[in-house]
C-alpha positions in Angstrom: -64.1 -3.6 135.5 -61.6 -6.5 135.6 -61.8 -9.4 133.1 -61.2 -12.0 135.8 -62.3 -11.8 139.4 -59.3 -11.1 141.6 -58.7 -14.0 144.0 -61.1 -16.7 142.9 -59.1 -17.7 139.8 -55.7 -17.1 141.1 -53.3 -20.0 140.5 -52.8 -20.5 144.2 -56.5 -20.9 144.9 -57.2 -23.5 142.2 -58.1 -26.8 143.5 -55.3 -29.3 143.4 -55.2 -33.0 142.5 -53.7 -35.6 144.8 -51.3 -37.5 142.5 -51.2 -41.3 142.6 -47.8 -43.1 142.9 -47.7 -43.5 139.2 -48.3 -39.8 138.6 -45.7 -39.0 141.3 -43.2 -41.1 139.4 -44.1 -39.3 136.2 -43.6 -35.9 137.9 -40.1 -37.0 139.0 -39.2 -38.6 135.8 -40.2 -35.6 133.7 -38.1 -33.3 135.9 -40.9 -31.4 137.5 -39.7 -32.4 141.0 -36.3 -33.7 142.1 -37.8 -36.6 144.2 -41.0 -38.1 145.4 -40.6 -36.5 148.8 -40.5 -33.0 147.3 -44.0 -33.4 145.6 -46.7 -31.6 147.5 -49.8 -33.3 148.7 -51.8 -31.6 145.9 -50.5 -30.5 142.5 -52.2 -28.4 139.8 -54.0 -29.9 136.9 -51.8 -28.1 134.5 -48.6 -29.5 136.1 -50.0 -33.0 136.0 -51.2 -32.7 132.4 -47.8 -31.3 131.3 -46.0 -34.3 132.9 -48.4 -36.8 131.3 -47.9 -35.1 127.9 -44.1 -35.3 128.3 -44.4 -39.0 129.2 -46.5 -39.6 126.1 -43.7 -38.0 124.0 -41.1 -40.1 125.7 -43.0 -43.4 125.2 -43.8 -42.5 121.6 -40.2 -41.7 120.8 -39.1 -45.0 122.5 -41.6 -47.0 120.4 -40.4 -45.4 117.2 -36.8 -46.2 118.1 -37.7 -49.8 118.9 -39.5 -50.1 115.7 -36.5 -48.9 113.7 -34.1 -51.2 115.6 -36.3 -54.3 115.2 -36.8 -53.5 111.5 -33.1 -53.2 111.0 -32.6 -56.5 112.9 -35.1 -58.3 110.8 -33.5 -57.0 107.6 -30.1 -58.2 108.7 -31.5 -61.6 109.7 -33.1 -61.9 106.2 -29.8 -61.0 104.5 -28.0 -63.6 106.5 -30.6 -66.2 105.5 -30.2 -65.2 101.9 -26.4 -65.4 102.1 -26.7 -69.0 103.4 -29.0 -69.9 100.5 -32.1 -70.4 102.7 -35.5 -69.2 101.6 -39.1 -69.6 102.7 -39.8 -71.6 99.5 -37.1 -74.1 100.2 -38.2 -74.4 103.8 -41.9 -75.0 102.8 -40.9 -77.5 100.1 -38.8 -79.4 102.7 -41.6 -79.4 105.2 -44.0 -80.7 102.6 -41.6 -83.5 101.6 -41.1 -84.5 105.2 -44.9 -84.5 105.8 -45.5 -86.7 102.7 -42.8 -89.1 103.8 -44.3 -89.3 107.3 -47.7 -90.0 105.8 -46.3 -92.6 103.5 -44.5 -94.4 106.4 -47.7 -94.2 108.4 -49.7 -95.7 105.5 -47.1 -98.5 105.1 -47.2 -99.3 108.8 -51.0 -99.6 108.7 -50.8 -101.8 105.6 -48.5 -104.2 107.4 -51.1 -104.7 110.2 
């Protein structure tokens, strides 16, 4: 008595999935096939899932790298602002002083009318 029926669960008889253009691109990008022309009309579910999983890893790795690069860039930008003597406090105080001066000029112009 066999654990699995002979031909009904063989890998060759499993129903295939017709990949979309995006899935075909993923299959080529992850190295499953050398080109889109080499992809058969139907691919196995396992093959498609493996390609999608590999793409998730690629995208996650790319996002981690971009996060570190942008964090480093922001840190360098903050250091250059600090070295020039600029700060958020100075910027906010200057903006408040400009706004108060603008309001005073506006009030003086209305008083002259």
